[in-house]
C-alpha positions in Angstrom: 82.8 103.4 66.2 80.5 106.2 67.3 81.0 108.5 70.2 79.3 107.5 73.5 78.5 109.4 76.7 80.9 109.2 79.6 78.2 107.5 81.6 77.9 104.7 79.0 81.7 104.5 78.7 82.0 103.9 82.5 79.2 101.4 82.4 80.9 99.4 79.7 84.2 99.3 81.6 82.4 98.3 84.8 80.8 95.4 82.9 84.4 94.4 81.8 85.5 94.1 85.5 86.9 97.6 86.2 86.3 99.2 89.6 84.0 102.2 90.0 85.7 105.5 89.0 87.8 107.2 91.7 88.8 110.8 91.7 92.4 111.9 91.3 92.8 115.6 90.6 90.9 116.7 87.4 90.3 113.1 86.2 88.6 109.9 87.2 90.5 106.6 87.1 89.2 103.1 86.8 91.2 100.1 87.8 91.2 96.3 87.1 94.1 94.6 88.8 97.2 96.6 87.9 95.6 98.2 84.8 94.4 101.8 85.2 92.5 103.9 82.7 92.0 107.7 83.0 88.7 109.2 81.9 87.7 112.9 81.7 85.6 114.1 84.7 83.3 116.4 82.6 79.8 115.0 82.9 78.4 115.9 79.5 81.5 115.0 77.5 81.2 112.3 74.9 84.0 109.8 74.4 85.0 109.8 70.8 85.3 106.7 68.7 89.0 107.3 68.3 89.6 107.4 72.0 87.6 104.3 72.6 89.5 102.5 69.8 92.9 103.5 71.2 92.0 102.4 74.7 90.6 99.1 73.5 93.8 98.4 71.5 96.0 99.4 74.5 94.0 97.1 76.9 93.8 94.3 74.3 90.0 94.2 74.4 88.3 92.8 71.3 85.6 94.8 69.6 82.9 92.1 70.0 83.6 92.0 73.7 83.3 95.8 73.9 80.1 95.8 72.0 78.5 93.2 74.2 79.5 95.0 77.5 
């Protein structure tokens, strides 16, 4: 899995039903029901494939679902 921009990362999670990012200190959080994910606030940061993979496993999101988001 290749790295993606933070903007694309947020877009994909929004497509999967997560709320818009909300600020909490130095990070942004996104929520869907009782599930929260924390994302870095740095605008130009790319989200590595490893971090994406770890989050998807933790949230039990299948790779085909992620790729279609």
